[in-house]
VMD Tcl script that draws the C-alpha trace (Angstrom):
set ca {
  {-23.02 2.08 24.14}
  {-24.02 4.89 21.74}
  {-21.49 7.17 20.21}
  {-22.20 10.39 18.17}
  {-19.98 10.83 15.14}
  {-19.45 14.15 13.68}
  {-17.16 15.79 11.05}
  {-14.77 18.68 10.76}
  {-15.87 21.49 12.99}
  {-13.44 24.38 11.77}
  {-14.38 26.58 14.69}
  {-13.30 30.08 14.09}
  {-13.92 33.71 15.05}
  {-14.57 35.12 11.61}
  {-16.84 34.45 8.84}
  {-15.67 32.97 5.49}
  {-16.00 34.95 2.38}
  {-19.68 35.38 0.98}
  {-21.39 34.15 4.18}
  {-23.94 36.90 5.12}
  {-25.35 35.53 8.31}
  {-23.82 35.83 11.78}
  {-21.40 32.95 11.11}
  {-19.97 32.66 14.63}
  {-23.32 32.50 16.20}
  {-24.42 30.01 13.65}
  {-21.43 27.73 14.38}
  {-21.79 27.77 18.04}
  {-25.48 27.14 17.72}
  {-24.78 23.96 15.66}
  {-22.20 22.83 18.11}
  {-24.73 23.16 20.91}
  {-27.27 21.21 18.75}
  {-24.90 18.39 18.40}
  {-24.34 18.31 22.20}
  {-28.15 18.48 22.87}
  {-28.63 15.52 20.34}
  {-26.00 13.44 22.12}
  {-27.92 14.11 25.35}
  {-31.32 13.13 23.77}
  {-29.81 9.94 22.26}
  {-28.01 9.03 25.53}
  {-24.70 8.92 23.66}
  {-21.76 8.41 26.07}
  {-19.19 10.01 23.82}
  {-18.66 12.30 20.78}
  {-16.15 11.32 18.03}
  {-14.75 14.17 16.17}
  {-12.06 13.35 13.54}
  {-9.81 16.44 13.45}
  {-9.76 19.98 12.32}
  {-11.68 20.83 15.58}
  {-10.46 24.43 15.01}
  {-9.87 26.16 11.76}
  {-6.46 27.37 12.93}
  {-3.98 26.56 15.76}
  {-4.36 30.20 16.63}
  {-7.82 30.99 18.17}
  {-8.86 34.18 19.89}
  {-9.41 33.79 23.68}
  {-13.16 34.45 23.48}
  {-13.58 31.43 21.23}
  {-11.68 29.27 23.41}
  {-13.68 30.59 26.37}
  {-17.04 29.82 24.60}
  {-15.93 26.34 23.45}
  {-14.72 25.37 26.98}
  {-17.89 26.66 28.51}
  {-19.94 24.46 26.12}
  {-17.76 21.46 26.78}
  {-18.07 21.97 30.54}
  {-21.81 22.39 30.37}
  {-22.14 19.06 28.63}
  {-19.50 17.26 30.56}
  {-21.48 13.97 30.55}
  {-20.12 13.64 26.98}
  {-16.45 12.96 26.53}
  {-15.11 14.42 23.25}
  {-12.49 12.16 21.67}
  {-10.69 13.87 18.82}
  {-7.42 14.03 16.83}
  {-5.30 16.75 15.29}
  {-6.11 17.74 11.74}
  {-3.89 19.86 9.67}
  {-5.67 23.01 10.75}
  {-5.28 22.22 14.40}
  {-1.38 21.94 14.09}
  {1.21 24.60 14.32}
  {3.86 23.66 11.71}
  {2.80 20.04 12.28}
  {3.49 20.33 15.86}
  {0.65 19.50 18.40}
  {2.11 21.84 21.20}
  {1.01 25.42 21.58}
  {-2.02 24.93 19.62}
  {-5.63 25.77 20.59}
  {-6.61 22.15 20.57}
  {-3.86 21.45 23.12}
  {-5.18 24.14 25.28}
  {-8.61 22.71 25.28}
  {-7.30 19.22 26.07}
  {-5.20 20.44 29.05}
  {-8.20 22.29 30.27}
  {-10.02 18.86 30.27}
  {-12.39 19.65 27.45}
  {-11.39 16.94 24.94}
  {-9.21 13.65 24.76}
  {-6.63 13.16 22.02}
  {-4.67 10.15 23.25}
  {-3.87 7.59 20.65}
  {-5.50 4.53 22.36}
  {-8.39 4.80 24.81}
  {-10.15 1.83 26.45}
  {-13.80 2.49 27.30}
  {-15.77 0.13 29.52}
  {-13.23 -2.72 29.03}
  {-14.51 -3.95 25.65}
  {-14.53 -0.84 23.50}
  {-11.22 0.58 22.26}
  {-10.96 3.93 20.53}
  {-7.73 4.55 18.41}
  {-6.61 7.81 17.07}
  {-4.68 8.89 13.98}
  {-3.80 12.59 13.48}
  {-2.86 14.27 10.42}
  {0.08 12.36 8.54}
  {0.11 9.85 11.49}
  {0.18 6.15 10.98}
  {-2.73 3.94 11.65}
  {-2.44 2.19 15.03}
  {-2.34 -1.46 15.38}
  {-5.32 -3.16 16.96}
  {-4.38 -4.71 20.35}
  {-7.38 -6.85 21.08}
  {-9.41 -8.00 18.08}
  {-12.21 -9.25 20.36}
  {-12.97 -5.72 21.48}
  {-15.20 -3.28 19.57}
  {-12.35 -1.38 17.77}
  {-12.97 2.21 16.67}
  {-10.54 4.40 14.69}
  {-10.78 8.10 14.61}
  {-8.59 9.60 11.86}
  {-7.96 12.79 9.88}
  {-7.06 11.40 6.52}
  {-8.42 12.11 2.99}
  {-10.86 9.20 2.17}
  {-13.18 9.34 -0.68}
  {-16.24 7.24 -1.36}
  {-15.67 5.95 -4.87}
  {-13.87 8.47 -6.95}
  {-11.57 11.60 -6.40}
  {-13.11 14.93 -5.46}
  {-11.63 16.59 -8.43}
  {-9.83 15.64 -11.72}
  {-6.13 15.01 -11.00}
  {-6.55 14.37 -7.30}
  {-3.98 11.66 -6.16}
  {-3.57 12.08 -2.36}
  {-6.60 10.02 -1.27}
  {-7.74 6.44 -0.37}
  {-10.98 4.87 -1.40}
  {-13.26 3.85 1.54}
  {-13.55 0.22 0.41}
  {-9.85 -0.06 0.03}
  {-9.12 1.32 3.28}
  {-11.57 -0.89 5.12}
  {-10.31 -3.94 3.33}
  {-6.65 -3.05 4.45}
  {-7.65 -2.31 8.07}
  {-10.20 -4.97 8.60}
  {-9.66 -5.10 12.42}
  {-11.58 -1.83 12.85}
  {-15.51 -2.10 13.46}
  {-15.97 1.57 12.97}
  {-13.80 4.21 11.37}
  {-14.71 7.95 11.60}
  {-12.95 9.94 9.14}
  {-12.24 13.63 8.61}
  {-10.50 15.96 6.11}
  {-13.02 15.24 3.27}
  {-15.83 17.87 3.60}
  {-18.38 15.79 1.72}
  {-20.79 13.44 3.53}
  {-20.79 9.75 2.75}
  {-20.63 6.40 4.40}
  {-19.29 2.89 3.61}
  {-21.05 0.07 5.43}
  {-21.53 -3.76 5.44}
  {-24.93 -5.17 5.58}
  {-26.05 -8.82 5.46}
  {-29.56 -9.12 3.85}
  {-29.87 -12.74 4.90}
  {-29.29 -12.04 8.67}
  {-30.47 -8.45 8.52}
  {-27.35 -7.49 10.49}
  {-24.94 -4.65 9.92}
  {-21.24 -5.09 9.99}
  {-18.35 -2.69 9.69}
  {-18.86 1.04 9.13}
  {-16.74 4.02 7.78}
  {-18.52 7.31 8.47}
  {-17.40 10.61 6.93}
  {-19.81 13.27 8.03}
  {-18.17 16.15 6.17}
  {-17.93 19.70 7.50}
  {-20.22 20.96 10.06}
  {-20.44 24.35 8.28}
  {-20.77 25.35 4.76}
  {-17.69 27.44 4.38}
  {-17.34 27.96 0.53}
  {-19.60 28.62 -2.39}
  {-19.13 25.05 -3.62}
  {-20.90 23.86 -0.44}
  {-24.12 25.56 -0.91}
  {-25.87 22.09 -1.48}
  {-23.97 20.49 1.32}
  {-26.26 19.02 4.07}
  {-24.28 18.87 7.34}
  {-25.03 15.69 9.38}
  {-23.93 13.53 12.28}
  {-24.38 9.81 12.86}
  {-25.34 7.97 16.14}
  {-23.71 4.55 16.19}
  {-24.73 1.77 18.61}
  {-21.80 -0.53 19.61}
  {-24.15 -3.29 20.57}
  {-26.23 -3.45 17.36}
  {-23.61 -1.93 15.14}
  {-26.34 0.20 13.59}
  {-25.98 3.84 12.79}
  {-28.68 6.54 12.25}
  {-28.11 9.85 10.43}
  {-29.15 13.06 11.82}
  {-29.15 16.26 9.62}
  {-28.06 19.51 11.30}
  {-30.67 22.26 10.81}
  {-29.44 24.87 8.39}
  {-30.71 28.17 6.97}
  {-31.12 28.47 3.11}
  {-29.99 32.03 2.34}
  {-26.57 32.38 4.07}
  {-24.54 33.06 1.03}
  {-24.54 36.43 -0.90}
  {-26.22 36.51 -4.39}
  {-22.61 37.06 -5.77}
  {-21.71 33.62 -4.51}
  {-24.51 31.99 -6.67}
  {-22.94 33.52 -9.75}
  {-19.54 32.30 -8.69}
  {-20.75 28.88 -8.29}
  {-22.12 28.70 -11.80}
  {-18.90 30.12 -13.10}
  {-16.80 27.44 -11.22}
  {-19.12 24.70 -12.73}
  {-18.20 26.07 -16.34}
  {-14.53 26.24 -15.38}
  {-14.53 22.60 -14.17}
  {-16.19 21.56 -17.41}
  {-13.65 23.55 -19.36}
  {-10.67 21.83 -17.47}
  {-12.18 18.45 -18.16}
  {-12.49 19.07 -21.74}
  {-8.98 20.19 -21.93}
  {-7.91 16.71 -20.64}
  {-9.48 15.18 -23.82}
  {-7.23 14.58 -26.87}
  {-6.91 17.60 -29.00}
  {-5.22 18.05 -32.53}
  {-1.43 17.43 -32.42}
  {-1.11 19.60 -35.49}
  {-2.12 22.68 -33.38}
  {-0.10 24.42 -30.81}
  {-1.24 24.72 -27.15}
  {-2.75 28.23 -27.69}
  {-4.32 27.26 -31.05}
  {-5.91 24.29 -29.28}
  {-7.28 26.66 -26.58}
  {-8.77 28.95 -29.16}
  {-10.34 26.24 -31.20}
  {-11.84 24.76 -27.93}
  {-13.32 28.18 -26.90}
  {-14.75 28.58 -30.37}
  {-16.23 25.11 -30.53}
  {-17.62 24.71 -27.03}
  {-20.82 26.39 -25.69}
  {-19.20 28.26 -22.82}
  {-20.47 31.61 -21.45}
  {-19.06 34.92 -22.64}
  {-17.62 35.49 -19.07}
  {-15.67 32.18 -19.14}
  {-14.42 32.89 -22.70}
  {-13.26 36.43 -21.59}
  {-11.42 34.75 -18.71}
  {-9.59 32.35 -20.95}
  {-8.63 34.91 -23.43}
  {-7.54 37.22 -20.60}
  {-5.32 34.34 -19.33}
  {-3.78 33.73 -22.70}
  {-3.23 37.52 -23.35}
  {-1.56 37.83 -19.77}
  {0.43 34.70 -20.25}
  {1.97 35.49 -23.61}
  {2.10 39.20 -22.89}
  {4.41 38.64 -19.85}
  {6.87 36.40 -21.78}
}
mol new
graphics top color blue
foreach p $ca { graphics top sphere $p radius 0.5 }
foreach p [lrange $ca 0 end-1] q [lrange $ca 1 end] { graphics top cylinder $p $q radius 0.2 }
display resetview
């Protein structure tokens, strides 16, 4: 059996800031592309790890378009879980995803048996990991939980699990499809001597580039074969110039700000006060004039309001 693994969809009616294309048309086009690929690859199901929608409140026309697409490709069952964006005050009821499930568009049950020997388990946002019932089956976990490849996404991040540690702890799962982390990565076992694949964790990342930090992001899906335990990546077609020119400048300023914050974490003179250390740091480091103005403005605003 082939399964198509995708990432966070974050389907929405409006465009994020700095996107200059027809965002709604683009996202629905990508969703259709995913269903078409599932058909071409003869996939029997699509695995989507939560944040199906960007909000629990979605306009009716979006729900209508999504259901129309799901019904058109009804040969593909969509298994999903609830991400934090799908939930209304951490409640699954009265949410857009619940409406789609009731209408028969998706399945969000915690444990689903497929074909007798394949078991799909679900773990929604802040929900526990289910216990595997049959270790002889091909056990698949679909979850919305922050998992990173090898290191945190930003300095100081604490609420995450490393992929290797997670797979070691939950060793009964043959395939884990994770969501919440919008970056793409995989963790996989491969035996060079036997030329065989083992267990996989697949994190496709977000389907759409929603922020300026994602300009270099390459959205993708993976097609997993339960027989061979092989997975093949497919990149979702994207357009290059979808962000405003202003977004490029913002991205560069963000890079400088990240570098500035990282430098702040290094040891500084204990003989100087906090603001003196800031002043010395700005003077010594080769930061842009814009960033220096930003820091100086912060210092003036902070002390001016005291």
